[in-house]
N, C-alpha and C positions, 0 to 999 in steps of 0.2 A: 607422286613425282612432282617436283616443283616446276615453276615456270621456266627457269633457266635450263632444266633438264629436258623439258619438252621442246624448247626452242632449239637446243643442240641436236636432238633427234630429228626434228623437222628439217634443219639445215643439212644434216648428214643424208637424209632421205633425198632431198633435192639434189645433192651433190652426186649421189650414186644413181639416182633415178634416170632412166633413159626415156626422153620424150618420144612417145610413139605416135603412130598414125591414128586416124579415127578407128574405132573398133571394127567397123565393117571393112575398111581397107586393110587393117592388120590381119583380120581373119582371112580375107581373100589372098593376101600375100603368102601367109603361112600355108594355107591349103594348096595354093599353086606350087609352092616349093616342095611340099611333101609329095604331092601327086606327080609332078613332072620330073623330079630329080631323085628323091629319096626312095619312092616305091619301086622304080625300075632297078635301082642299085640293090635294094633289098631282095627283089625277085631273083636277080642273078646270084646273090650270096646264098639264098635259100636253096636254089637249084644245085649249087656246088656242094653245100653241106649235106643235102639229101643223098647225093652220090657218095660222098666220103663216109657218111654215117651208115648207110644201108647197102651200098653196092661195092665197097672196096675194103681192103684190109689196111685202113689208114693207120691204126695203132696195132702193131703186132703183139699179141699176147700181153695186154696190160696187166700189171700185177696188183693184187690186193685192193688198196683204196682206189686206185685209178680205174680198175675194172668196174667196181661198184659205181663210181662217179660217172663213168662212160654210159652205163646202162641208164642212170638217172637223167643224164643230159639228153639221151636219145628220146626218152619219154617227154621231157620238158620241151624238147625241140618241136614235137608234134603240136603241143599247145601253142608254142610261139608261132607256128605256121598258121594255125586257125585264127589267132588274134590278129595277125598282120593281114590275113585275107579279109577279115571283117573291116579293118581300117581301110584297106584298099577300096572295098566296095563303098564305104562311107565317103571317102575323099573323091572318088571318081564319079559317082552317080549323084551325090548330094550337091546341089548348086551353091547355096549360100548358108553355110553353117554358122552358128553363133560362135563368137570368139571364145567364150567360156568353154564350150564343148570341144573346140579344136585344141585349146591349151591343155585340157585334161587328157585328151587323147594322145597328144604329142608327148606329154610328160610321162604317161604310162608306158608308151612304146619306147621312150628313151630309157626308162629303168629296165625294161625287158631286154633291150639291146645291150645295155651294160652287163646284165647278168649273163646273157648268152656268151658274149665274148670273154667275160671273166672265166666262165666254165671252160671255154676252149683254151684259154691261157693255162688253166690248171692241167689239162690233159696233154698239152703240147710243149711242156718244158718250163712252166712257171715264169719267173722273172726273165729267163732267157728266151722265151717264146717269141716267134715272129709276129704273133697276134698283137703284141704291144703296139705296133704301128697302126692298128685299127682304132685305138683309143683316142689319139688326137683328132681323127676324123669324126668320131662320135661327139667329142667335145665341141668341135666346130659346128656340127649339125645342130646340137642343142642350143648353141649360142644364137643361131639364125632362127630357129623355130620357137624358142622360148625367150622372148625379148625382155621380159621383166627381170630385174636384177636378182632378187632373192630366189625365186624358183629356178632361174638359170644356174646360179652359182651352186645352190644346193644339189641340183641334178648332176652337175658336172663333178662336184666333189664326191657325190655318191658313186659316180662312175669310176673315179680314181680309187675310192675305197674298195670297190669290187675287184679292181686289178690287184690292189695290195693283198686282199684276203686270198685271192687266187694264188698269188705267189707264196703266201704263208702256208696255205694248204699243200702246195707243191713241195715245199721244204719238209713239211711233216710227212707227206707220202714218201718222199725220197728217204728220209730217216727210217721209215717203216720197211722199205725195200732193202736198205743196206743191212738191216739186222739179219737177213737171210743169206747174205753173200759174204764170203771171206774177204779179208782185207786185200790179199793178193789178187783175187778176182776183181775187186773194186778198182785196184790200180790198173789192172790190165784193161778194164772196160772204160777207164777214165771217169769213174763215178766219185772220185775224191774231190770235193769242192775246193777250188783254189782259195788262198788266203785272202785275196782282195775281192771275194764274191760280193761283198756288200756294196762295193763301189758302183757297179752298173745298176744295182737295185735303187740306191739313193739317187743316182743321176736320172733314172727313168721316172721315178716318182716326182722329182723336182721339175722335170720337163712337163709332166702332165699338169701339175699344180700351176706352174707359170703359164702354161698354154691356156688354162681355164680363165685366168684373170686377164691375160692378153686379149683373148677373144671378146670378153666383155668390154674391155677398154676400147678396142677398135670399134666395136659396135656402138658404144656410147658416143664416141667422137663422130662417127658417120651420121648417127641420128641427130646429134646436136648441130652438125653442119647442115644437114637437110632442113632442120627446123629454122636455122638462121637464114638460109636462102629463101625458104617459104615466107618467113616474116618480112624479109626485104621486099619480095615481090608484092606481098599484101600491102605493105606500107606504101610502095610506089603506086599501086592501084588505087588505094584509098585517097592518096594525095591528088592523083590525077582526077578522080571523081569530084573532089572538092573544088579543084581549080576550074573544072568544066562548069559545075553548078554555079560557082561564083561569077564567072565571065558571063554566063547566060543571064543570071539575075541582074547583073549590072547593065547589060545591053537592053533588056526589057524595060528596066526602070527608067533608064535615060530616054528611051524612045517615047515612053508615056509622059514623062515629066515635061518634055519640050512642048507638045501641043497644049498640055494643061497650063503651062506658063503663058502661052499665047492667049488662051481662053481667059485667064485671070486678067491679063492686061487689057484685053478687049472689053471685058465686063467693067473694069475700072474706068476706061475711057467712055463707055456708053453711059455709065452712071454720071460722070461729069457733064456729058452732053445733055442728058436729061435734066440735070440740075439747072442748067442754063436755059433750057427750052421749056416746052409746054407739056411734055410727057410726064406722067406720074407713076411709072412702073418701077419705082425705086425698091419697093419691097421685094418684087420678084428678082431684081438684080442682086439684092443682098443675099437672097437664098442661093443664087448661082454661085456667088463668091464663097459663101460658107461651105457649099458642097465641094467646090474646087479646092478650098483649103483643107477640107477633110480628106479628099483624095490624095492631096499632096502629102499630108502626114502619113497616110497609109503607105504610099510609095516610098517615103523616106524610111519607114520601118522595114519595108521589103528590101530596100537597098542594103540593109544590114547583112543580107545573104551574100552580098558581094564580098564581104570580109572572109567568106569561106576560103577564097584563094590565098588569103594572108595567114590562115591558121596553120597549125602544125599538128600532124597526126602523131599520137603517142600510144605507147603500150600501157593500158590502164588496168588497174586492179579494181574490179567491180565493187567489191565489198568496201574498199577504202573510199571510193567515190560515193557510195551510198551513205557511209557514216559522215562524210564531209557535208553532204546535202542535209542530213538529219541535224547536224549541229547548226547549220544555217537556218533551217526552217523552225527548229525548236531550241533557240538559245536558252541556256540555263537561267540567264537573268530575267527572261520573260516569265518563268515559272508556270508553264502551261500544265494543266492537269490531264496530261495525255500519257497513257501507259503504252510504251512501244515494245512490241514483241518481235524479236528477230529470229529468223530461221534461215541460216546461210549454209549452203552445201560447201563442203571443203574441197579444195583442189580445183576451183573454177579456173578456166582458161582466161587469159587476158583479152581485152578488146583493143582493136586497133582503130582509134578514132580521135577526134579532137576532144580534149578534156572539157572545154566550155560547152560543147554540145551535149555530152552525157550529163554534165552537172545541171544544165538548164532543164533537161527532161526530168531528172530526178527531183530537182527543187520545185518545179511546177507541180508534180504529182503530190509531193509532201505538203506543199503550201495549200493546195486545193483541199487535201484531206484535213488539214488543221482548221481551215476556215469552214469546211462543211460540218466539222464536229464542234465549232465555236470554241476551240481551245480546250476541250475536255472530252475524254472518251478513250477508246482503245484503237491503236494503230498496229496493224500486222504488216511486217516487211519480210519478204522471202526472196532468196536468190538461188537458182539452181541451173543445172546444165542439162539440156536435152541430148539424146543419143545422136542427133544430127549436128551437134556442136553449136547450138544456139544458147545464148545466155538468156534466161527468163527471170525478170524481176517483177514481183507482184506487190502492190500496195493496196491494202484493204482497210477502210475506215469504218467506224461505227456511227456514221452520221445518218441523216434522214434519207439518204438515197437520192437517185436521180429519176425524174419522171420518165416513163417508158418512151414517150414521144421525143425525148431529148437525149437519150442514151447515145445515139450515133451522131446526132447533130452537134453535140458539144465540141466535136473536133473541127467544126466549121468556123471560119473566121467570124468574129463579132457575135457568136452565139454563146451566151453565158447564163448560168443558173443563179448567179449572184447579182445583187442590185447594182453594185459598183464595179462589176467585172468588165474588162475590156473585150473578153471573148477571143483573145489572141494567144493566151498561154498554152492551151492544149493543142491549138492548131499548129503553133510553132513546134511544140514537142513532137507531135506526130510527124511533121515535116522533117525534123532533125533525125528521127528514127528511120524514116524512109530513105533518107540520103544514103544510109549505110545498109540498105536492104532489109531493114527491120520493120516491125509493126508495133502499134500502140492501140490497144483495145480496152473497152470499158464494159463492165457487167454490173447491173444494179437492180434492186427491187426497193420500192418505197418502204421505208422503215427498217431496211436490212443493211443499210450502208452501201458503199460502192467499192468495186474491185477494179483496179487498173493493171493491165498486164502488158509489160514491155518485153518484146522479144528482139534480140540483136544477134545476128550471126557472128561467130568468132572469125570466120574467114569468108571472103567472097570469091577468092581466086579458085579454091578447090571446087566450088559449085560449077564453075564454067569448064573445069578440066575433067570432071568425072565423065 
């Protein structure tokens, strides 16, 4: 398949795909719906069917095919009871089932429900049976409990096909019965099908098919609306966090800069007085001024955090940002002898953060790796998503590694393993990650290179609301 074809399929998948909750939340939602609503309704239906199947003359003297079918349905119904009893025990007593297990359980019981009511359709009048009105309810239940588009539509279309086959078998059974009855008797009993018998059949099939796609469409719209609201709340939360951090940084920086300015002016005045007098402590005063100037430069850099309030939170594609940082750290014109191995998981969620912050983290990690390898070696970059909806980016180089006593200290300001390093790059990178509730960690052994692991949560709001 060519690139254009794959791109079209991916776009179609995104269009049809329903954005879901986290796996654990999705599993809890489906389990609660099945346990609290579907199981009581099924229990009532099973009790009614037990009465009609085994304790009443529901169908008086069924003929030929119907009699055989009824006996088979009674036997299959007992299996249906056992399966649903097992599912009830599973959903009621098991606390937190895996989403995969719940989906397969619901899918299987959905197929069994469709087969059961299709068989009841066959023995109660085929396309004219009152059981038809159960099928829209089955389709609605499948849409709620099977949220993924392809399994949901396949299950619901299979349910519609069960109804169609039940109607076709009813027609065949009716023809078989009519062979044993004279035409006059048929007319007296009203067993001659009207000329427009196909009309209700087509209408009912159309209703079921349209209902199948309408249920999915409504579900998709509701899920996308929920996701839009959630992203809006997340956006506002992130932005407020950045504004708060920016205001705090500005206040601290200004409060420290003012006394430092006074110290600097006092030192200058003292130096001038000494120059005119007899004291010779000029060297010590020069040291004071140098330290003050150094502290001033540090605080000027720290004041850059005040720009947090001016930044704009965006919805970022992690892989795109990684590739942008790679192009910046390894420009083609530089011709670095570095082999870059990429391992990106597909379908990663977007991150809500300032683009410059993520880019600065990634660029620092890649630049450090390039300098550690001295422009040649192997660089491994991976990106994946944890079950807790955190994005994990790993950068591993083939450099000489980091001494054990400096593995954790490299994130401290002014600690560097490079001769000309300022020691601020990794400190700022970790700070930027922590602003968004993330972490940045390092692992290394001498001679084995270094691995930096960046973990950023996709959402911060849901952590507080769980």
